C-alpha positions in Angstrom: 48.5 109.8 117.2 51.7 109.5 118.8 55.3 110.1 117.7 57.5 107.3 118.8 61.3 107.8 118.3 63.9 105.2 120.2 67.6 105.2 120.4 69.9 102.4 120.0 74.0 101.6 119.2 76.7 100.6 121.4 77.2 101.2 124.9 78.9 103.5 125.9 78.5 106.1 122.3 76.2 109.5 124.1 72.7 107.5 123.2 70.6 108.6 127.2 72.9 112.0 126.6 70.8 112.6 123.5 67.6 111.2 124.8 67.9 113.8 127.3 68.4 116.2 124.4 65.7 114.7 122.1 63.3 115.8 125.5 65.0 118.8 125.3 63.6 119.5 122.6 60.2 118.6 122.1 59.5 120.1 126.2 60.3 124.2 124.5 59.5 123.2 121.0 56.1 120.5 120.6 53.2 120.5 122.5 51.5 117.3 123.9 53.0 115.7 127.0 56.1 113.2 126.6 56.7 109.9 128.4 60.6 108.8 128.6 61.0 105.0 129.0 64.9 103.5 130.0 65.0 101.2 128.5 68.3 99.9 130.6 69.2 98.2 133.3 71.7 101.1 134.3 69.0 103.1 134.4 70.4 106.3 134.2 68.5 108.0 132.2 66.3 110.2 135.0 69.7 111.6 136.2 69.6 113.3 132.8 66.0 114.2 133.2 66.5 115.1 136.6 64.1 112.8 137.7 63.7 110.8 141.3 63.5 106.9 140.5 61.7 105.1 143.1 60.8 102.1 141.6 61.3 100.2 137.7 59.5 97.8 135.8 62.1 95.3 136.6 61.4 95.5 141.1 57.5 95.2 139.1 57.7 91.5 138.1 60.2 90.5 139.5 57.4 91.7 143.0 55.0 90.3 141.5 56.1 86.7 139.8 57.0 86.3 143.6 54.2 86.7 144.8 52.5 84.6 142.3 54.9 81.9 143.1 54.4 81.9 147.0 51.1 82.2 146.3 50.3 79.0 144.2 53.4 77.0 146.9 51.2 77.9 149.7 47.7 76.3 147.8 46.6 80.1 147.2 45.7 81.8 144.2 44.5 80.4 140.7 47.3 80.4 137.9 47.0 83.5 136.3 46.0 85.6 139.5 47.1 87.6 142.0 46.3 86.7 146.1 43.2 88.5 145.6 42.2 87.9 142.9 43.2 91.1 141.0 44.5 89.7 138.0 48.1 90.1 136.6 47.3 92.4 133.7 45.6 94.6 136.0 48.4 94.6 138.5 50.7 95.6 136.4 48.8 98.3 135.1 48.8 100.1 138.6 51.8 99.3 139.9 53.9 100.9 136.2 51.3 103.4 136.7 52.6 104.7 140.3 56.0 103.7 139.0 55.6 107.2 136.8 58.3 109.2 137.7 56.4 112.9 136.8 57.9 116.2 135.4 56.7 119.4 134.3 56.3 118.0 130.6 57.6 114.7 130.6 56.9 111.9 133.1 59.8 108.8 132.9 59.4 105.0 133.4 62.3 102.5 133.5 62.1 98.6 132.4 65.6 98.3 134.8 66.8 94.7 135.3 67.0 92.0 133.4 65.2 88.6 133.4 66.0 86.3 136.1 65.6 82.6 135.6 62.2 81.7 134.4 59.8 82.1 131.8 58.8 85.8 130.5 56.6 85.3 128.0 53.5 85.7 129.7 54.6 88.1 132.1 56.1 89.8 128.9 53.0 89.9 126.6 51.1 91.3 129.5 54.3 94.2 130.1 53.7 95.5 126.6 50.7 95.7 126.8 50.7 98.1 129.7 53.0 100.0 127.6 52.1 100.3 124.8 48.2 101.5 126.7 50.5 104.1 128.5 52.3 105.3 126.1 49.2 105.9 123.6 48.2 108.8 126.1 51.3 111.4 125.5 51.9 113.2 122.1 55.5 111.5 122.0 57.4 108.6 123.5 61.5 108.6 123.4 62.9 105.3 124.0 66.1 105.0 125.2 67.4 101.1 124.3 70.4 99.5 126.1 73.7 98.1 123.5 71.9 97.0 120.8 68.1 96.5 119.9 67.2 92.7 120.4 65.1 93.7 123.7 63.2 96.3 121.8 60.5 94.0 120.5 60.1 92.9 124.1 59.3 96.6 126.0 56.8 97.7 123.0 54.8 96.5 119.9 54.5 100.4 118.3 55.5 101.3 115.2 58.6 103.7 116.1 58.7 106.7 113.2 61.8 107.4 114.0 65.3 104.6 115.0 68.4 107.1 115.7 71.9 105.2 115.8 74.3 106.1 117.7 78.1 106.3 117.6 81.0 107.7 118.0 83.8 108.5 115.1 85.9 105.7 114.8 85.6 102.7 112.6 84.5 100.6 115.2 81.3 101.9 116.0 80.0 102.4 112.5 80.5 98.3 112.0 79.0 98.2 115.1 76.1 100.8 114.0 75.5 99.5 110.6 74.9 95.5 112.5 72.5 97.1 114.6 70.4 98.8 111.5 70.6 95.0 109.9 68.9 93.9 113.2 66.3 96.1 113.1 64.6 94.2 109.6 64.6 91.2 112.6 62.0 92.4 115.2 58.7 92.5 115.5 57.5 96.1 114.9 57.6 98.3 111.9 59.8 101.5 112.2 59.1 103.4 109.5 62.9 105.9 109.0 66.4 105.2 110.2 69.1 107.8 111.0 72.5 107.5 111.7 73.6 110.3 114.1 78.0 110.3 115.0 77.9 112.0 118.5 81.4 113.1 119.9 82.7 114.5 117.0 86.0 116.4 117.4 86.4 118.7 114.0 85.3 117.5 110.6 84.6 114.7 109.9 88.1 112.0 108.2 87.4 110.7 105.1 87.3 107.8 105.2 84.8 108.2 108.2 82.9 110.3 105.3 84.2 107.1 102.6 82.5 104.7 105.1 79.3 106.4 106.3 77.9 106.4 102.5 78.5 103.3 101.4 75.6 102.4 105.0 72.0 102.5 104.0 70.9 104.1 107.1 71.4 107.5 105.4 73.7 110.4 107.8 70.7 112.6 110.4 73.7 114.9 111.3 76.4 115.1 113.8 77.1 116.1 117.3 80.4 118.0 118.6 82.5 117.7 121.9 81.3 119.4 124.4 83.6 120.4 127.4 80.2 121.7 128.7 79.1 118.8 128.4 81.5 116.8 130.2 81.6 119.2 133.2 77.8 119.2 134.5 78.1 115.2 133.4 80.8 115.5 135.5 79.5 117.3 138.9 76.1 115.0 137.9 74.0 118.9 136.9 70.4 117.3 134.8 71.1 117.5 131.0 68.1 118.9 130.3 69.8 122.5 132.1 72.4 122.9 129.3 71.2 126.4 127.9 70.0 126.2 123.8 73.6 127.8 122.9 74.6 124.5 124.0 75.9 123.5 120.4 75.3 119.6 121.4 72.2 120.6 122.1 71.7 122.9 118.7 73.2 120.2 117.0 70.0 117.7 117.9 67.6 120.6 117.5 69.1 121.1 113.9 68.3 117.3 113.6 64.8 117.2 114.8 63.4 120.5 112.7 64.5 119.1 109.8 62.5 115.4 110.1 59.9 116.5 112.3 
């Protein structure tokens, strides 16, 4: 059985950093392979994981649609197939599997850029089937989403066991986190557990923020401290998975995962 962990939150709160720490913990402490899905168009989870990224799903999708358009214009392939008779589903399956960035314990697939003009309903359906089929071969799937959650159901039809909503320690961040938490009920996927994580906290939690959190319907899973060593890694471009196990950021995330897995 695959355990799916998804991360959401407004831009700039550190979702990708937390995703990297989750993958580091799983690789070191859990058996089974891990698939990381970078669903943010900026596609920089590969830098956190120390993996090279050659293709994104968005580029594969646009290339496929361009081939279909060219073929139809010239009177070639029938609707629903690629030049040469290959189905769109098989085309996507082959190229997405070929685009995987492979690590020793984890692989990465990046969704890449958003959709251009035109109807993407059919191709998105095929994409979900391909990615879901791929995900079944992994013990864990970690999905780093773009800001918000409105595109999560376009990326997968799988159930999500744990949704981590990341916020910075501000009222604005918590308001955005609550909106995201409310949105989860509108998605066409089943989210079993939702957790709030406060990132980059300096010192103790301010009383005002604690009161706000207590009124929320998403339980606080834990906090992650601001850390100068992490900042140094980010400035240098070193992969964050190389942070030591004594890093307070890693130890905080590791303790949260011990509590729920």
